[in-house]
VEXMI-878518 format. One line per 4 residues: number of its first residue (from 1); their letters; for each residue x, y, z of C-alpha. Coordinates in nm, 2 decimals, decimal comma. Each point is the difference from the previous one (the first is absolute). Example, Ala and Ser with C-alpha at 12.3 -4.5 7.8 and 13.67 -1.06 7.14 Angstrom:
BEGIN
1 = as = 1,23 -0,45 0,78  0,14 0,34 -0,07
END
This chain:
BEGIN
1 = mqfp = 7,35 -2,67 5,99  0,14 0,29 -0,20  -0,14 0,05 -0,36  0,08 0,28 -0,24
5 = vada = -0,29 0,23 -0,06  -0,12 0,18 -0,31  -0,25 0,29 0,06  -0,21 0,12 -0,30
9 = hcdy = -0,09 0,35 0,13  0,11 0,28 0,24  -0,04 0,37 -0,01  0,34 0,10 0,14
13 = lfga = 0,09 0,22 -0,31  -0,29 0,25 0,07  0,14 0,05 0,35  0,35 0,05 -0,14
17 = mdyg = -0,15 0,27 -0,22  -0,24 0,17 0,23  0,13 -0,06 0,35  0,37 -0,02 -0,06
21 = wtid = 0,03 -0,36 0,10  0,33 -0,19 -0,06  0,05 -0,37 0,00  0,26 0,04 0,28
25 = tqkr = -0,21 0,13 0,28  -0,36 -0,06 0,12  -0,21 0,31 0,04  -0,35 0,02 0,14
29 = nqti = -0,24 -0,23 -0,19  0,28 -0,14 -0,22  0,03 -0,38 -0,02  0,23 -0,06 -0,30
33 = tlen = 0,36 0,03 0,11  0,31 -0,19 -0,10  0,03 -0,14 0,35  -0,37 -0,12 0,01
37 = lqkg = 0,03 -0,16 -0,34  0,31 -0,18 0,10  -0,14 -0,12 0,33  -0,31 -0,13 -0,18
41 = gval = 0,19 -0,19 -0,26  -0,13 0,21 -0,29  0,20 -0,09 -0,31  -0,24 0,16 -0,26
45 = qfla = -0,19 0,33 0,05  -0,23 0,18 -0,24  0,00 0,38 0,05  -0,30 0,18 -0,14
49 = awad = 0,00 0,36 -0,11  -0,35 0,12 0,09  -0,10 0,36 -0,08  -0,24 0,18 0,22
53 = tklr = -0,23 0,19 -0,24  -0,10 0,24 0,28  0,34 0,15 0,01  0,08 0,31 -0,21
57 = vppl = 0,30 -0,18 -0,15  -0,12 -0,17 -0,33  -0,01 -0,38 0,02  0,28 -0,05 -0,26
61 = eqvl = 0,23 0,23 0,19  -0,07 -0,19 0,32  0,07 -0,34 -0,16  0,33 0,13 -0,15
65 = imid = 0,11 0,13 0,34  -0,08 -0,34 0,15  0,19 -0,18 -0,28  0,30 0,23 0,07
69 = ryhs = -0,02 -0,08 0,37  0,00 -0,37 -0,10  0,31 0,02 -0,21  0,18 0,21 0,25
73 = mlae = -0,08 -0,25 0,27  0,15 -0,28 -0,21  0,31 0,21 -0,08  0,06 0,06 0,38
77 = hpel = -0,07 -0,35 0,12  0,18 -0,29 -0,17  -0,22 -0,24 0,21  -0,29 0,10 -0,23
81 = vpls = 0,00 -0,10 -0,37  -0,24 -0,01 -0,29  -0,14 -0,34 -0,05  0,17 -0,20 -0,28
85 = kdfe = -0,06 -0,34 -0,15  0,30 -0,15 0,18  -0,08 0,14 0,35  0,02 -0,24 0,29
89 = pasg = -0,10 0,07 0,36  0,31 -0,17 0,12  0,20 0,30 -0,13  -0,10 0,19 0,31
93 = kiat = -0,13 0,29 -0,21  -0,36 0,13 -0,02  -0,14 0,01 -0,35  -0,24 0,28 -0,09
97 = vlav = -0,27 0,05 -0,26  -0,12 0,35 -0,09  -0,38 0,03 -0,04  -0,25 0,28 -0,06
101 = egae = -0,33 0,00 0,19  -0,27 0,20 -0,19  0,06 0,10 -0,36  -0,11 0,37 0,03
105 = clga = 0,37 0,08 -0,07  -0,03 -0,13 -0,36  -0,27 0,23 -0,12  -0,10 -0,30 -0,22
109 = spsi = 0,33 0,05 -0,19  0,18 -0,31 -0,13  0,31 0,22 -0,04  0,01 0,07 0,38
113 = lrdl = -0,05 -0,37 0,07  0,30 -0,08 -0,21  0,21 0,27 0,18  -0,10 -0,16 0,34
117 = yrlg = 0,10 -0,34 -0,14  0,34 0,15 -0,09  0,03 0,13 0,36  -0,05 -0,35 0,13
121 = vram = -0,38 -0,04 0,07  -0,10 -0,37 -0,04  -0,35 0,00 0,16  -0,30 0,23 0,00
125 = tftw = -0,35 0,04 0,12  -0,24 0,21 -0,20  -0,20 0,14 0,30  0,02 0,07 0,37
129 = nsdn = -0,33 0,08 0,17  -0,15 0,23 -0,27  -0,10 -0,06 -0,36  0,22 0,16 -0,26
133 = elag = 0,03 0,02 -0,38  0,14 -0,35 -0,03  -0,24 -0,20 0,22  -0,25 -0,02 0,28
137 = agqg = 0,12 -0,06 0,35  -0,12 -0,26 0,25  -0,11 0,29 0,23  -0,09 0,23 -0,29
141 = kkrr = -0,34 0,17 -0,05  -0,09 -0,17 -0,33  0,00 -0,36 -0,12  0,26 0,02 -0,27
145 = glsa = 0,25 -0,23 -0,16  0,30 0,10 -0,21  -0,06 0,30 -0,23  0,13 0,00 -0,36
149 = agre = 0,31 0,19 0,13  0,04 -0,26 0,27  -0,01 -0,28 -0,25  0,27 0,17 -0,21
153 = ilse = 0,22 0,04 0,31  -0,05 -0,36 0,10  0,10 -0,11 -0,34  0,32 0,21 0,02
157 = mnrl = 0,08 -0,14 0,34  -0,02 -0,35 -0,14  0,23 0,09 -0,28  0,25 0,17 0,22
161 = giaf = 0,00 -0,25 0,28  -0,17 0,19 0,29  -0,21 -0,22 0,23  -0,36 0,10 0,02
165 = dvsh = -0,12 0,02 0,36  -0,38 -0,02 0,06  0,01 0,11 0,36  -0,24 0,30 0,05
169 = lsdd = -0,16 -0,07 -0,33  -0,38 -0,04 -0,05  -0,15 -0,34 -0,06  -0,08 0,10 -0,35
173 = gied = 0,36 0,11 -0,05  0,13 -0,33 0,14  -0,22 -0,18 -0,25  0,12 0,21 -0,29
177 = alal = 0,37 -0,05 0,10  -0,05 -0,38 0,03  -0,16 0,00 -0,35  0,24 0,23 -0,17
181 = ssqp = 0,35 -0,04 0,15  0,24 -0,22 -0,20  0,23 -0,02 0,31  -0,08 -0,15 0,34
185 = ifas = -0,15 0,26 0,23  0,02 0,02 0,38  -0,15 0,16 0,31  0,28 0,16 0,21
189 = hsnc = -0,21 0,06 0,32  -0,35 -0,13 0,00  -0,20 -0,23 0,22  -0,29 -0,25 -0,02
193 = rqlm = -0,35 0,13 -0,04  -0,14 -0,34 0,11  0,15 0,08 0,35  -0,05 0,38 0,00
197 = napr = -0,26 0,17 -0,22  0,19 0,31 -0,10  0,04 0,13 -0,36  0,39 -0,01 0,03
201 = clkd = -0,02 -0,38 0,06  -0,01 -0,25 -0,28  -0,28 -0,23 -0,09  0,09 -0,37 -0,01
205 = eyir = -0,05 -0,01 -0,37  0,26 0,28 -0,05  0,25 -0,18 0,23  -0,05 -0,32 -0,20
209 = aiae = 0,03 0,18 -0,34  0,31 0,19 0,09  0,17 -0,33 0,11  -0,12 -0,18 -0,32
213 = kggv = 0,17 0,26 -0,21  0,33 -0,03 0,19  -0,04 0,29 0,25  0,02 0,03 0,37
217 = vgin = -0,22 0,16 0,27  0,17 0,19 0,28  -0,18 0,02 0,34  0,03 0,33 0,18
221 = fygp = 0,00 0,09 0,37  -0,26 0,28 0,01  -0,25 -0,08 0,27  -0,32 0,12 -0,17
225 = qlce = 0,07 -0,24 -0,28  0,07 -0,29 0,23  -0,27 -0,01 0,27  -0,32 0,17 0,10
229 = sgha = 0,14 0,18 0,30  0,29 0,14 -0,20  0,24 -0,09 0,28  0,18 -0,28 -0,17
233 = tird = 0,26 -0,25 0,13  0,23 -0,25 -0,17  -0,28 -0,26 0,03  -0,22 0,21 -0,24
237 = ivrh = 0,28 0,03 -0,26  0,05 -0,38 0,02  -0,38 -0,05 -0,06  0,02 0,20 -0,32
241 = iaha = 0,32 -0,17 -0,12  -0,15 -0,34 0,07  -0,32 0,09 -0,18  0,18 0,14 -0,31
245 = asia = 0,22 -0,31 -0,01  -0,31 -0,23 0,01  -0,13 0,19 -0,31  0,31 0,07 -0,19
249 = gvsh = 0,24 -0,26 0,12  0,30 0,05 0,23  0,22 0,10 -0,30  -0,21 0,31 -0,07
253 = vcig = -0,02 0,18 0,34  0,25 0,25 0,14  0,04 0,28 0,25  -0,08 0,36 -0,09
257 = sdfd = 0,03 0,18 0,34  -0,10 0,36 -0,09  0,26 0,11 0,27  0,02 0,38 0,02
261 = gmqq = -0,34 0,02 -0,17  -0,22 -0,01 0,31  -0,03 0,16 0,35  -0,07 -0,31 0,20
265 = ypkd = 0,17 -0,34 -0,03  -0,08 -0,34 0,14  0,11 0,01 0,37  0,23 -0,30 -0,05
269 = lrnp = 0,13 0,11 -0,34  0,12 0,36 0,04  0,27 0,02 -0,26  0,21 -0,24 -0,22
273 = sdlp = 0,21 -0,12 0,29  -0,31 -0,19 0,12  -0,04 -0,20 -0,32  0,15 -0,32 0,14
277 = alld = -0,29 -0,02 0,24  -0,24 -0,01 -0,30  0,20 -0,28 -0,16  0,00 -0,19 0,33
281 = alls = -0,38 0,04 0,01  -0,03 -0,15 -0,36  0,20 -0,30 0,12  -0,23 -0,04 0,30
285 = egft = -0,30 0,02 -0,24  0,13 -0,31 -0,17  0,19 0,14 -0,30  0,32 -0,20 -0,06
289 = paev = 0,34 0,17 0,00  0,02 -0,02 -0,38  -0,35 0,16 -0,03  0,09 0,28 0,24
293 = eria = 0,32 0,07 -0,20  -0,21 0,03 -0,31  -0,25 0,23 0,16  0,26 0,21 0,18
297 = yrnl = 0,24 0,04 -0,30  0,01 -0,23 -0,30  -0,35 0,07 -0,15  0,04 0,38 -0,02
301 = hdyi = 0,37 -0,03 -0,11  -0,09 -0,25 -0,28  -0,29 0,22 -0,12  0,18 0,33 -0,02
305 = vqfm = 0,34 -0,12 -0,12  -0,15 -0,06 -0,35  -0,03 0,38 -0,03  0,37 0,06 0,08
END
């Protein structure tokens, strides 16, 4: 059974900036291509601009280059469009959402945030794996929530209409965001700590609270966040989706693959073209076709479209 798919996170844009990737052809280690997206039934794809702070190029410059690559890609490929409120998968197009992963590019400046909004950014995480001036990271060195600057930026994101993404954020930061955000927040690519005790995975209480506030939780495909061996399969992804659904409800769980953001993929889910196998596994797990359609596409679409 074919379902449209919405994916809340991939790192293709960094490859487009740093490795010269294009959406037309598949280079070594690249998974996001137009062909793979189409074969997998992807109808909505988030594309994150992640800046590597170890590079000599400043984070803001990296993000602007990636945003330029994004807009050039849309201009060259009519199959790809920005998500709009009236988008329907039956159009045959693939809707896209531009996101930023890690807010080092802001320098804590609301003005730069507003500029990124004007360039099309509609979702943002504050941290990647390291603490910064806005917040503590899940894998950071200190137990920190949102700083005063981070609270100011969160408030401005709420005012503008940029979705706040808690993936990679510290527990204290997640608690601050849940308490302070006037808009529903989401986790683009996080898993369940009850099943895998890793700081990038969410406690059940956070999964429940995100859902209660109208957000969604995206389950990623990164092995060390799915199972103890780190060598994951589709079955491990289904376990996390099923657990999150048992806590949040089926209407608040989605897919957040993290394609192009890791070196090793589940052996039976190598790139987006394999996504139908995941959806078949959800049906075999006992989810109804209507529930699979919600998890695969509708939940993420209905969450993010309010920011368009």
